[in-house]
N, C-alpha and C positions, 0 to 999 in steps of 0.2 A: 419288550425293547423289539423297535420294528427294523424290519429288511430293509439295506439300504434303498433310497431310492434312486439315486443319482451317480451318474460316469462324469467328469470334470475331466479335462487335458487340456492345457494349454501350451502352444508354442509359439517360438519367434522364427517368424521366415522372415527371409531375404529378399523378399520379391515386392513389390508394391501391392497395397489392397486390392488394384484394377485386375493385376494379372489371378491374385489368390482366388480373385471371386468370379471368378470364369474358368476355376478349374473346379469349384466348385456347385456352377453350376449351368454348364455346358454339357452337353450329350457327350463332346469331345474330351473334355477334362477328364467327366466321371469315369468316363470308358478305360482312360488311359490310368490314373491312378488310382482308383477304386474297384474298378472291373475290367473286363475285356470288352466289353461293350454297354453302351446303355443308350437312352432315349430321354428326354425331360419334356415337358410341359411347362415351362417356368413362370406359374402364376397360380395363386393361392386356387386351390382345388383341384391343378394340374397334376396327371398320374406322371410315373418316371418308375422306369425299371434299368437295373443290374446285371449283367449275367457275368461269371467267371464259372471254371473249371466246375459246372454241370450243376453252379448255383443259380440261383435267380432273385432279386430282391427286387419287390414291388413298392413302390412309395405313392405318398401325396404332397405334395408339396403345400406347407401350410402357410407358410408367411416369406414374406420376401419386400425385404428394405434395403434397397440396392446403394449403397453396396458393402453394407454392412451387418446386415441379417439373413439368413436362409437358413429356413428349419424345413421339416417332414416330418410324415411319421411312417414308420414301417411294422412289418411284422417282427415278431418276438424270437429270437435265438433258440431252439430247442421244443418249439410250439408246432404242432400240425399245423399244415399252412390254413384247412380251415377256421381254425380258430378267429375269430373277432378281434384281440387285446391286438394293442400296439404301441409301440415306446414313441417317446418323439424327441428328434434329435434337432437343436438348432446349432447355428457356426455363428461366433459375434467376430466381425475382423474390424479391428484398430489399426490407423496408421502406428508405427512406432519409429521414428527416426526415417530411413529410406526402405524401411520392410515392412513389416504388416504382426499384429498379436493376432491369432488366431486360436480363440478358443470354440471348444467344440461342448455342448451339455447334452447327453442321454437322459431322458426320465421316464418314468412308468414301471419300475421295477416292481413296485411293492402292490401292483395287484397280481402278484404270482405265488403259491403256494411254494413250500420251502425246497424242494427238490427242483422243479423247473426254475424258481427265482438262484438258486446258486450257478443252472447251468448256465443262463442268458446273463446273470451278471458276469458273472467271470470270463465267457466267452467273450462278452462286448467288451470291457476292461481289456481284457490282453486286444482284441481286435481293435479298439480305440488307438494302443499306442502301432499296431504295427502300420494300420492304414494309415496315420498323421505321418509317419515314417516316409510310407511310400508316395506320399502327397509332397514332400520337401523334395527326395529325388527325382518327380515328378518335373516341377518346378523349376528344379536346377540343370535338368538337363533342355531343358527348352528354352 
């Protein structure tokens, strides 16, 4: 039996896809809900970075299909900073009435051994639940 490789969450957001897209793909948006500060070079191969409470996340933009798909790779939670393994995160936006159905999928956890898998998979499962809540709060306040 293999380890789960995929975290998937879908939320309904009462804002149009263009507004959600901006929150996901701009430094201003990412820095407001996903971190305290962010930068992003929005092109395939572009670098992105977020920082919050003494932590930093370095990302590489992998996929841009505006306004529907935004994907990036990033460091795996719990591994040393110099570990080259990454997971892939993809946001998919779909119009849903006047709002947006947003799905986030993160994959790549099966490359990890037992203990590292448990830490990363559980940490990111909890993290996505919290972060998507913060995204909705940010959009509702904007």
